FIPAVO-505753 format. One record per residue: residue in one letter; x, y, z of N, C-alpha, C, CB in turn. Coordinates in steps of 0.05 Angstrom, whole numbers, plus 5000, padded with zeros to 4 digits. Atoms other than C-alpha are relative to their C-alpha. Glycine has a CB too. Example, Ala and Ser with C-alpha at 12.3 -4.5 7.8 and 13.67 -1.06 7.14 Angstrom:
# FIPAVO-505753
a501849765000524649105156501850245000498050015025s498449764999527349795143498550225014500950094971
# end
This chain:
# FIPAVO-505753
x500050235018767315460882502949914996498750084972x497250105001773515010884500749914972500349765020x498950075027777814880823501249725001502050214991x499150285001778914150805501549954973497649815002x498550085023784413940757499749704994503050075003x500350295007783613280719502549924984497449964983x497650105014790012920701499349734987502449965020x500950245015788012420647497150034991500349755017x502749955011781912460602499149764984500050254982x501050245012780211740587497349925010502049775004x502650114992774411300608499050145026500149705004x500849884974774211570680500350305000501649885023x499549714998777312260672497950174987502750064988x501949845014772412510621497350015014499649914971x502550014986766512280662500150165026499349715006x499749844975769212580727499950304993502649925014x499949715007770513240691497250104995501750044974x502749925005763313280666498450015026498749824979x501550014974760613080735500850245018500649745014x499149774984764913620769498550254991503050044997x501249765011761914150723496950005004500550034971x502950004993754813930743499650095029498949724996x500349924972756214120816500050305002502349885017x500149714996754914810844502250105019497350085011x497949924982760914810890502849934990499749865027x497450065012766514600842499950034970500949725008x499949985029768814690771502749894990499650294990x497550115012774214400724501850234993499449824976x498149795007780314840720501649934975502050045023x498750095024783214420663500549715001502650164996x499450295001785213730640502849974988497949854983x497450075011791813400623499749784980502049915023x499950215021792713030558502949984990498250084976x497350045010799112730531500349994970501149745012x499950035029797312630458497650154987500049714991x502249875014793113030408498349814984501150224982x501750205013788412450393497250124996500049745015x502749905005781112500374498650095025498349784987x501349924975779112550447501050285009500549805022x498949734994783713160455498550214984503050014993x501649815016779913500398497350055013499649904971x502649984987773313350433500250165026498949725006x499749864974775913580501500650294997502349875015x499249725003778714230473497650184996501950034976x502449845003771614460459498750075027498049854982x501349964974769814420533501950095022498749745008x498249964978776114470575502750124991500549745015x497249925005782914810579501849765001500950215021x498350235002788214320559502950075009500149884972x497349984991794914240594501549754992500250065031x498450235009800713780575502249955021501150054972x497950064980806213430615502750124994500349715003x497249925006812313680577500150144973501949765001x499649855025815114070518499549824975502850124998x500450185022815013450473497049974993501249725007x502950025004807513370483498950274989498549935026x501049745009806414120472500550034970501450235015x499449985029809814080404498049844984502949914994x501950175013805213510384497350144998499749735014x502649855000799113930403500150244982499250085029x499749775017801814550369499849924970502750145005x500050095028803014160305497249914991501949764997x502750095007795813880309498050235001499249785020x501849775000792914570318498150015024498550014975x501650004975790114450388501350185020499649715011x498949814982791015020436500749875027498050235004x499150104974794914860499500350245019502749844998x499949784981794215300561502650015015497749985019x497550014984800715070594500749725007499750175025x499150264991804014500630498549925025503150015005x501450114976801614060687500550175024500849715004x499449834977805114510737498250245001503050094999x501849775001800915090713497249935009500050124972x502750094992794514690721499949965031499349744986x499950044972796514480791499950265015502549845009x500049744987797915200810497350144999502150184988x502649885003790915390786497849825011499550074971x502050194990787414820823500349975030500349734986x499950064972785714630894500149705006497550125014x499850294997785513880883500249894972497549885014x499650135025787513410827498649725001503049974992x501050285003783612790805501849874979497050004990x498250145017788812330776498649764988502649905016x501450215014785311900724501849884978497450104988x498150105019791611670689499949694999502850095006x500150305001792710930668501349885025501549914975x499050154976794410400720503050055004499549704996x497249974991800910520758501350264993501649784989x498949735006802011220729499650195023498750114974x500549834977799011540790502350015020497549915014x497850004981804711320834502450164990500949715006x497949835011809511670786499350295003500549934970x500949724998805312300791499950115028497350034988x500349914973804712320866502250195010499849765019x497949814992811512640878499650284989502849904992x500549735011809413210832497950145017498949974971x502049884983803213330874501150085027497649815004x498849944974807213290938501850254999501749765010x498249775002812213800913498450264998501849974976x501749765002806514280899498150035024498449994974x501850004977803014110964497150034993500850235019x502950005008796413980929498849725006499850074970x501450254994791313450948499549854973497350065015x500550165025790112880898498449755007502749934987x501650244999785212320886501149814978496950064996x499150205019787711680853497849794996502649865010x502150205007783811110821500949725008499550024969x499750274991783210370833502249854987497649854997x497750135013788910190785502550035016500450114973x497749964982793710430839499749825024500350295008x500150174976795510020901499050165023502849895006x501049874976792210180967502350145015498849795019x497849894985799110320996500950274990502349815000x499249745010799910930952498950235018499050044971x501349804983795111320998499449905028497550104987x500850124975793510831054497250085008502050065022x502949944995786311071048498549964975499750305010x501750075023781710730999497150085007500149704993x502549854994774911070992497649884987500350294990x502750055010767610910985498150185015499149705003x501649794986762511451000498249895021498350154979x501750114980757611001036501549905025498449774988x498750154979762710631077501950175017501549774989x498049864984768111121098500550294991502749854999x499849725008766611831075501650175020497250124997x498849834980768912131141503049945004498649965026x497150064998775711781139501650174981500549714994x498549835019777612211079499950295007498849954972x500549724993775612851114502750155005498350025026x497649834997781313361104502549864991500250085028x497650155008786112831078501350124975499449704997x498549905023791413001026499849814976502950055007x499950205021791412350986498049775005502849894996x502150214997785711860975499949844974497250135006x500350185023784711270928497149914999501949765001x502750115005777711130900500449724989498450194980x499650285008777210380893498949954973498849815021x500850075028776010030826497049974997501549754992x502850035006769409940792498849755013499649984970x500950244988768709220815499850025031501749764992x499949974970770709380887497950195009502850105009x502149814993766009980888497349855000499950234980x502550145002760309520865499649815024499949844975x500250194977761809000919499450155026502549845003x500449854975762209520975497250125001502150225003x502649875001755809870952497849815010499350094972x502250184992751609240963500649855026499549804978x499350134975755508941021499750185024502949904999x500149814978755909561065497250025014500950274992x502649984987748309621077499449765018497950044979x500750244986748208911103501449985027500849764984x498750004973752809081162498050075022502350215000x502149954981746409311196498649755010497950194989x501450254994744108581198501749805015499049884975x498350184985749908271236502649944987498549745005x497450075011756607951223499749804977501849885022x500150195023758007561159502749984987497950104980x497750025018763207321110499049994972501749745007x500849965028763107421035501649814982500350294992x498750155021764706950978498850104973499549685003x501049875025764107300910501649914976500250305003x498850085025765507090839499350224979499049734990x500349775018766607630786500449914971502150225007x499850045028765307570712500650274988497449874987x499049745007769308140683500050054970502850055011x499749945028768808490616503050014993498650284994x497250025008775308410577501350284999500249864973x498949735003776209160563497750194996502150014977x502149805005772409810552499350014971501050275010x501050005028768309920488501850144980497350134999x498449855019773210410457502849894997500250295008x497350115000779409980468500349794979500749885028x499650195023781409660402502549845003500050154974x497550144998788109420427499949755017502150195012x500150234982786108940482497949804994499650105028x502150205002779808610460497950084980498849965027x500550204980774908340461501649744994497049935000x498650255003778707700474498049784992501449925027x501750225008776007070442500549765018500449934970x499550224980776706650505499050095027503149945001x500749944973775106610578502649975016497849815012x497449994987781106800621499750025030501650244989x500249994971781206620695502350165012499949725012x498049874984784907050744501149785019498950255017x498950234986789606520773500950075028502349884984x499349924973791106930835497549995017501350285001x502350024982786306740891500950085028498849714999x502249855011783607160921500950204978498650165022x499449785019783307650862500350255017497750034979x499449764985785308350882497650135012501550204983x502449864991778108550893499349955029497649914983x500550074972777408180960501650175019500549715005x498449834982783308520994499350304997502949974994x500849725004781009180963497550075016499550064970x502449964984774109110994500750025030497949784996x499250004972777408951061501750245008501649755006x498549754993781709581056498150225007501850084976x502149814993775209971063498349895023498250074976x501650134979770809491104501949835016497749834988x497750124986776409331152499149765017501350205017x500650244985776408631182498149814987499050085027x502050185014771408341132501449754990498750164978x499150265012772407611115498849984972499149765018x500950005028771907631039502049854983499450284990x498450145020774507170985498750054973500249695007x501049955027773907320911501549844979500150304993x498850135024775206960845498950154976499349694999x500849845023774807280776500849874974501150295001x499350085027774707110702499350244981498449744991x500649815022775007560640498649854978502650144990x501650125021770007430585499950204976497249925009x499949835024769407700513497550184997500249834976x502049795002764808290525501250265009497449935017x499049744992765809040534498050165016500950164976x502249844989759209240565500150045030497449874993x500249984971759209090640501349765013497050025009x499350244983761508630696497549895012502150085022x502150124984756908140731501349855023498349804983x499150154976758107880802497849815009500850195023x501850164984754907290836501249965027499349734986x499049964973755507380910498549815020499650295009x501150174978754406910970501050135026500949704997x499449894974754107221039499049815022498850295004x500750194979754206771100499950155027502049765002x500449864975751307101163500549825024497250135001x499750164975752206881235497349925011501650165020x502750084991744706801241498149994976498950205022x501950015022738706651197499050284993497649825007x500849745009736207231155497349984986502150114980x502649975014729707481125500450164974497950145019x499649875027729607661051498950285000498749844978x501249735001725008261061501650205015497149995010x498349824984729508561114502550074984500849875027x497749945017735408501067499350194978501149744988x500949825021731508821010499550285011497549894987x500549744987729409371058502550165005498449965026x497449874995736609531076501150114974502049825014x499049915026738709571003498450244989499949774980x501749795012732810020985500450275014497149925003x499449754987735410551033502150164985501049955029x497749895014741110700984499350044970502549835004x500849945027739811050918502049894980499950304996x498050105019746210790887499949704995502850075009x500850275006743110100886497350014987500149815026x502650025013737409960837499449724993499950184975x500950285005733309350820498749984973498049925022x501450085024731109020756498949725004502050014975x501350264997727108400744499949854974497150045011x500350175024727207820696497149994990500949725006x502849995008719607880696499450224980498250045025x500349795020720508520656501949944976500850275013x498250095022725108130608502750155001498650054974x497349894997731408460636501749775010500050255020x498550254993736007870634502950014991498749774987x497349995010742608130607501250285003500149924970x498649744998747808680611499350174975503049965002x500749855023746008880540497350155004499749824976x502549874994738909030563500350235020498049805010x499549784981741509440622501150244985502049905021x498949775015745509870573497850134983502349914982x502249895015739209940531498250185017498349774987x501649844981735410190592501450275004499749865027x498549754996740910710604499750184976502949955006x500249845025740610940531497250124998500649834976x502849915005733010980528498950195021498249754998x500849824979732411360593501750255001500149875028x498649755004737211900569502550045017498250215006x497649974985743311760611502350094982500749735014x497649915014749512130588501949774996501450245015x498250225008754011640551498949725008502750045014x501350254991749011090572501249905027500449784979x498750074975752211110641498049905021501550235012x501550104977749410700699501850035025499249704996x498449964976752410990762499249815022499750295010x501050174979748110530804501049714996497050005001x499550295002749609800820497349874996501549895026x502650115008744109380789499749725012499649994970x500650264989741108790827497549884987499550025031x502450145011736408270796498449905025500949764982x501450064975731208250851498749735001497950215005x501250265000727907610829502049785003498349964975x497950204995734607260838501250025027502150024978x499149984973735707490909498849775016499350285013x500950254986735306850950501349985027500649754983x499050044973735906721024499349715009498750215020x500350284990737006011051501249995028501449804981x499050004972737506031127501750245005501649745005x498249774995743606451142501650084976501949925023x498549945024746006491070498350174980501049744986x501249825020744507041019501449964973500150295008x498950025026745506960944498850214982499549714988x501149805018744907500891501950054977499450265014x498549905024747207750822500050305000498849884974x500049715003749308460809501650074975501250145024x498749905024751308850747501550265006497950054977x498349784994756909360747500750144973502649915014x499149865024757809890693502750125006497950234992x497249944993765409940696500950284992501849804988x499249745010765710600659499150235019499050054973x501249774987761611010708499549975030497550054987x500950024973760210720777501850145020499749715008x498249864982766411050808499850304998502849924995x500249715004764511750783498850145024498350064975x501049864976760011950842501949985024497349895007x498150034978765311680890502250214998501249725000x498049795004770412160860499050275009501050024971x501249744992765712750870499850025031497250044987x500350004970764312560943502850015013498549765009x497349994988771812450956501050294999501949824984x499249715001773113170932498850155023499150124973x501349854979768013440981501149925028497049955000x498950084974770713031039502850115005500049695003x497249914997778013201027500250305004501749914976x499949714998776513941019498050105021499350134973x501849934978771413921076497850204992501650125024x502049825011766014231034497249945011499949974970x502650084990760013831058500249735015497949974977x500150264986758313261106499149784982498350025024x500650245016756912561082497350004987500249755018x502750025012749412581072499550234981497950005022x500449775018749313281042501549964974500950265014x498450055024754913090993498749794982502849925007x501250215016751712440971497450094988499549755018x502649905011744912780963500550184976498450145021x499449815022747913330920501149864975501950225009x498850155022752012850878497849844985502249815010x502250165012746012390866498150174985498649845022x501849835014741512960847501150104974499250245018x498849895024746413250797500349794978502850115007x499750215019747412570764497449844995502249815009x502650135003740012370768500049725011499250004971x499950264987741811770811497549965017502649975016x502450064985735611440839497450114988500350105027x502449885011730811830794498749824978500750274988x501050155021729911310740498649755010502249924981x501550244993724910740743500849784980496950045000x498950215017727810090716498049774995502549895011x501950225004721909620724498549955026501549754992x501750064977717009310772501549895024497849814992
# end
């Protein structure tokens, strides 16, 4: 059983930690926290806590939270680190991992160039095999790749996608929700190049706006194939993948709020939706063009990708075996969302 250290225990880190402990071939060796906030108190009931420096240790000591040691101690007791620190902090941490000669996984807030290997389990699991440093792409990019990759079986195409992004996460009282709609004035938004860093050579353009919600993202996607397509064949390809699920407006599922309600009422931990949700009654094919909407739960869809990246980098299991085990542990594909 391999030991996994988690550097950062925020939105992604805490979910990856719990997912690691659901696996039978890995366990959490500890987590790194910088401040003794309320989440540190919660985490201390489940995990060994490590800190980056003496200043942080004093803060924890004063707060009465037990600290096991420093980040160097956690690294020495781990076989791989999942870096779930805030955007751009990972690049500051990479030299630490390199000096200890330990493998590390970074998140989508870092640039592709930090590792030169951006990861999605469906699309390029084998590229990460045995690698030292891998970046799991962002929630939006993961969502786009999940639904685009299956369509590569149907021929060549180009992608035009528009992203409606939540302003911030539900627990973030500093950033939002914003009382406005904020367009990303850089075109393409970073999501298009990120998708192409995994699906190499793909012609994709993306635009994005932030809106005043904290629940989920919604994408509306247009795919232009090089030949006419059949809707049922497209649906058939998507249905081969458990990390894609379907809902229907006929069941009165018409909003992200209702998707979160489904997650709550079906017993998902933290109301997480690891799957990408497609509204099947809005999937439309016109000749060689496909149009669809998809919902992305930004807090959780990258969690299974982190677990599969661990297995690939440590050469624990092949692609299908890893995905099957991850999905079973997180109950992905087991829930029925509607007709």
